[in-house]
C-alpha positions, -999 to +999 in steps of 0.1 A: -236-572-143-212-541-158-183-537-175-151-531-159-117-522-165-092-552-153-057-541-136-029-568-142+001-572-123+032-546-128+063-540-109+093-550-109+087-585-098+064-588-129+071-616-158+073-598-194+039-615-201+013-631-178-002-668-180-033-677-161-049-709-162-091-709-159-106-740-143-140-735-133-177-753-129-183-724-160-171-689-171-179-663-148-158-634-156-174-603-164-178-582-192-144-562-191-114-550-209-080-537-201-052-521-220-028-553-221-036-574-253-050-612-248-044-645-263-070-670-252-074-708-259-108-724-248-097-756-236-132-769-224-167-757-222-192-742-249-212-712-250-214-678-264-182-652-262-189-613-268-159-595-279-166-559-286-204-554-306-197-592-316-213-622-304-203-655-312-205-696-304-173-707-289-160-744-276-132-761-271-102-747-292-116-717-301-091-691-301-087-656-302-061-624-301-072-597-283-061-559-289-060-533-261-092-520-247-111-549-268-142-558-242-150-591-237-163-621-220-170-659-221-206-672-211-218-708-206-248-719-224-277-705-202-289-737-195-254-748-181-257-719-154-287-739-136-271-772-137-260-780-103-237-812-112-215-795-135-178-806-126-155-780-111-133-776-139-161-779-167-150-745-183-112-740-190-091-718-205-055-705-211-051-674-211-020-650-220-018-612-212+006-591-225+014-553-233+024-540-262+060-530-252+062-561-234+099-564-243+107-525-241+096-496-265+124-504-288+117-536-293+088-534-319+106-508-338+136-530-350+130-546-383+133-579-374+097-571-355+079-558-381+056-582-390+050-588-351+047-549-345+019-551-377+000-585-366-004-565-328-016-532-342-043-551-365-052-569-336-076-537-319-104-555-340-098-587-324-086-618-345-104-654-345-073-680-351-087-706-371-075-735-396-043-754-388-028-721-369-055-728-346-039-765-341-002-753-339-008-724-315-030-743-293-001-769-290+025-743-284+006-729-257-002-754-238+034-764-239+043-726-224+031-738-187+060-763-180+087-740-192+113-719-172+111-680-176+133-677-203+128-703-227+091-694-221+096-661-236+115-671-266+086-696-271+061-671-267+079-646-296+077-681-316+041-682-311+040-643-321+059-652-353+038-676-361+005-655-364+021-629-379+031-649-409-001-670-411-025-642-419-047-659-441-058-676-408-065-646-388-103-635-393-110-603-380-140-601-350-148-569-352-161-547-378-147-511-368-128-499-343-144-467-341-161-475-305-123-487-290-104-453-298-132-432-273-121-415-240-119-443-207-152-423-196-170-431-230-157-463-234-167-471-197-201-460-204-210-479-237-194-510-218-216-507-189-247-504-216-234-537-236-227-557-203-268-551-194-280-564-227-255-591-223-271-602-192-304-593-200-309-598-236-331-630-236-354-612-212-373-578-214-350-549-218-360-515-201-345-488-220-350-463-189-328-487-169-301-486-195-301-448-201-296-445-164-266-467-166-254-443-190-264-411-171-289-398-199-322-393-206-336-416-231-333-395-258-300-384-249-288-420-246-302-433-284-287-405-303-252-411-279-255-446-287-261-442-325-233-420-327-208-442-309-219-475-322-232-470-356-266-486-347-295-479-324-302-501-291-333-517-304-309-531-331-281-544-305-309-563-286-323-576-318-288-589-334-279-604-300-316-623-298-311-631-333-276-649-328-289-667-296-319-681-315-294-691-346-276-709-318-311-732-307-318-735-343-289-754-348-281-773-316-315-781-306-350-798-321-369-773-293-400-759-311-400-727-329-424-713-299-398-719-273-370-708-294-388-675-298-393-665-261-362-684-250-346-656-272-361-625-258-391-625-283-424-613-269-444-634-296-438-659-329-452-637-356-424-607-343-399-632-341-405-647-374-406-613-390-371-603-370-357-632-379-364-629-416-353-595-421-317-603-403-310-635-420-329-636-451-348-667-445-371-679-420-358-695-393-375-732-406-357-726-434-321-719-413-326-752-394-329-769-425-299-755-443-277-761-409-292-794-405-283-803-444-247-788-438-241-811-410-250-844-426 
């Protein structure tokens, strides 16, 4: 699994924006990025979404707006990967791709478009869309599929207008855009590393393999990664493992030793120490609190 630059349809026959229906047994798109912005609605399926430096759970109704070149992918829970009787449409999503100048360079510079221009500029960090706005936008996105091209464009503009006026329901996903203002070469290099971690964090991760992906020595890679992401490579892997453990603690009654190994930790003592350091509480307390919150 490696990060890839995705090229979308262009040319005189292309519409101003692209709608894609995804229906699969499981989400299998690689960790990728593209210059177009993306609005994605999850219709069915559960798992983890990886956006930039962040990892979060997703479930039906999950709705995000992603800015240009913000790397991302969705993966079903790993227990589902080995399930042979998954329905062919168990993972469904509606995805809209559009460029910043999808109505021409002058459109966003008009006074009437100021709020939408601000929204799209702030989308560099990605937005998780929640609250009543989430439900409203999801309904409007589903209606787009059955419309003729011009009414579809008008309704899409209404979607962007709604998002631009409901800022309280838009929650930034990334904490910093510094990683995504890099050159294309550096962006692809860092994203190859993230793709490797996403594919392997529940198993043993080898620094020499990662350094090779970045075409660097191990020492040079560690310095480079810290400079670009403001975290060490070990911190990145640990963060992914802790978030995976949190999901298992919330959603299962598995014993702690099983969660420890499934999350990529080598022994229970190290797992407990790292979990407490990251979450400010032991894993047993975290499980108890999450159970209480959902009662």
